[in-house]
C-alpha positions in Angstrom: 26.9 11.8 -24.2 27.7 12.8 -27.8 31.3 11.5 -27.2 29.8 8.0 -26.8 27.5 8.2 -29.8 30.0 9.8 -32.2 32.2 6.7 -32.7 29.1 4.6 -33.3 27.8 7.0 -35.9 31.2 7.2 -37.6 31.4 3.4 -37.6 27.9 3.1 -39.0 28.7 5.6 -41.8 32.0 4.0 -42.6 30.6 0.4 -42.8 27.6 1.6 -44.7 29.9 3.1 -47.4 32.3 0.2 -47.3 29.9 -2.8 -47.2 26.8 -1.2 -48.6 28.3 0.6 -51.5 32.0 -0.1 -52.2 32.0 -3.9 -51.8 28.9 -4.5 -53.9 30.2 -2.2 -56.7 33.6 -4.0 -56.6 32.0 -7.5 -56.8 29.7 -6.4 -59.6 32.6 -5.0 -61.5 34.7 -8.2 -61.1 31.7 -10.3 -62.1 31.0 -8.2 -65.2 34.7 -8.3 -66.2 35.4 -12.0 -65.5 32.0 -13.7 -66.0 29.7 -11.4 -68.0 27.3 -14.1 -69.3 26.7 -15.5 -65.8 26.6 -12.1 -64.2 23.8 -11.1 -66.6 21.6 -14.2 -66.0 23.0 -16.7 -68.5 20.6 -15.4 -71.1 20.0 -17.2 -74.3 19.4 -15.0 -77.3 18.2 -15.6 -80.8 19.6 -12.7 -82.8 19.3 -9.8 -80.4 16.2 -11.1 -78.7 16.5 -12.7 -75.3 14.3 -15.8 -75.2 15.2 -17.3 -71.8 17.9 -18.2 -69.4 20.0 -21.3 -69.4 19.3 -21.6 -65.7 15.5 -21.1 -65.5 13.0 -23.7 -66.8 10.1 -22.8 -69.1 7.0 -24.6 -70.0 7.0 -26.3 -73.4 3.7 -28.0 -74.2 3.8 -28.4 -78.0 4.5 -31.9 -79.2 7.5 -30.9 -81.5 9.5 -29.8 -78.4 11.3 -31.4 -75.5 9.2 -30.9 -72.4 10.7 -30.0 -69.0 10.0 -31.3 -65.6 6.7 -30.6 -64.0 6.7 -27.3 -62.1 4.9 -26.3 -58.8 6.1 -22.7 -59.0 3.0 -20.5 -59.1 -0.5 -21.3 -60.0 0.3 -22.6 -63.5 3.9 -23.6 -63.0 7.2 -22.1 -64.2 6.5 -18.7 -62.4 9.9 -17.4 -61.6 8.4 -14.9 -59.1 6.9 -17.8 -57.1 9.8 -20.3 -57.2 9.1 -23.2 -54.9 8.3 -26.8 -54.6 4.9 -28.2 -53.8 5.9 -28.9 -50.1 3.7 -32.0 -50.2 5.0 -34.9 -48.2 5.5 -38.4 -49.6 2.3 -39.7 -48.0 0.1 -36.7 -49.1 -2.8 -37.9 -51.2 -2.6 -34.7 -53.3 1.0 -35.5 -54.3 0.1 -39.1 -55.2 -2.9 -37.9 -57.3 -0.7 -35.3 -59.1 2.0 -37.9 -59.9 -0.6 -40.4 -61.0 -2.3 -37.9 -63.3 1.0 -36.7 -64.7 2.2 -40.3 -65.4 -1.1 -41.1 -67.2 -0.8 -38.1 -69.4 2.8 -38.8 -70.3 2.0 -42.4 -71.1 -0.7 -41.3 -73.5 1.4 -38.5 -75.0 4.7 -40.3 -75.4 3.5 -43.9 -75.7 5.7 -45.3 -73.0 5.1 -47.5 -70.0 8.2 -46.8 -67.9 8.8 -43.2 -66.8 11.9 -41.6 -65.3 11.4 -40.1 -61.9 12.1 -36.5 -63.1 9.2 -36.8 -65.7 6.6 -36.9 -62.9 8.3 -35.1 -60.0 8.9 -31.4 -59.5 12.2 -29.9 -58.6 12.7 -28.0 -55.3 12.6 -24.7 -57.2 10.0 -25.6 -59.7 12.2 -24.0 -62.3 14.7 -26.8 -63.2 15.9 -26.0 -66.8 17.2 -29.6 -67.3 15.8 -33.1 -67.7 17.6 -36.4 -67.4 18.9 -38.1 -70.5 16.3 -40.9 -69.9 13.5 -38.3 -69.8 14.7 -36.7 -73.0 15.1 -40.0 -74.8 11.6 -41.0 -73.7 10.2 -37.9 -75.7 12.2 -38.5 -78.9 9.5 -40.5 -80.7 6.8 -37.9 -80.0 9.1 -35.1 -81.2 10.1 -37.0 -84.3 6.5 -37.7 -85.2 5.5 -34.1 -84.7 8.4 -32.8 -86.9 8.1 -35.6 -89.5 11.6 -36.8 -89.1 13.2 -40.1 -88.0 13.6 -40.9 -84.3 17.4 -41.4 -84.6 17.7 -37.9 -86.0 16.0 -36.4 -82.9 18.1 -38.7 -80.6 21.2 -37.3 -82.3 20.1 -33.7 -81.4 19.4 -34.7 -77.8 22.8 -36.5 -77.5 24.6 -33.3 -78.5 23.1 -31.7 -75.4 23.8 -34.3 -72.8 26.0 -32.7 -70.1 27.9 -34.9 -67.6 28.3 -34.3 -63.9 29.7 -31.0 -62.9 33.5 -31.4 -62.3 32.9 -35.1 -62.9 31.3 -35.7 -59.5 28.5 -33.2 -58.8 24.9 -33.7 -59.8 23.6 -36.0 -62.5 23.9 -36.1 -66.3 21.3 -33.7 -67.8 19.9 -32.2 -70.9 19.1 -28.4 -71.1 15.5 -28.2 -72.4 15.7 -24.7 -74.0 19.0 -25.2 -75.7 17.8 -28.6 -77.1 14.6 -27.1 -78.4 16.5 -24.3 -80.1 18.8 -26.9 -81.7 15.7 -28.9 -82.8 14.4 -25.8 -84.6 17.9 -25.1 -86.1 18.2 -28.7 -87.3 14.7 -29.5 -88.6 13.2 -26.1 -89.3 12.0 -23.4 -87.0 8.8 -23.9 -85.1 9.8 -21.0 -82.9 11.1 -22.4 -79.6 9.1 -20.3 -77.2 7.4 -21.6 -74.2 3.8 -22.8 -74.1 
């Protein structure tokens, strides 16, 4: 009987060491050597202080900052431990009410009548770090008024952060919210670009 079990135990031990230890350590080593920033979460630092990741959205509510997409992640949104969309279907009255309320608040806050889709809809993860260039441009007047600068100056900062499609074909043009907010602070004086 042991003669039948012995090869299975040996294979289990070998593959546990190979695939459970050696392979993950090798991939971690290659990632740290070749792509250290990405392997460590694409963290953005001010000085030595990490303030966020380039890949995970944060809530910015103060008027002097670019605001991200709405988030359905967690009870208050932007909860990275509860990343998810709302899972509300297009005919769900709760989704309709949330979009209507968000649109009304944005029209009051930004003084606009036309809203880009990403200004009122959540992303699948609820943690999208980017907004569309149209969404960012819509917020320029509010940011300029809050900072006491001209709108074209804010638009120039936003324009510096417009990224095109990945490899020229994947995704849509986008503006990273955290990086833009840090640049707004660097350009017009620090208001401390931290969420909320």
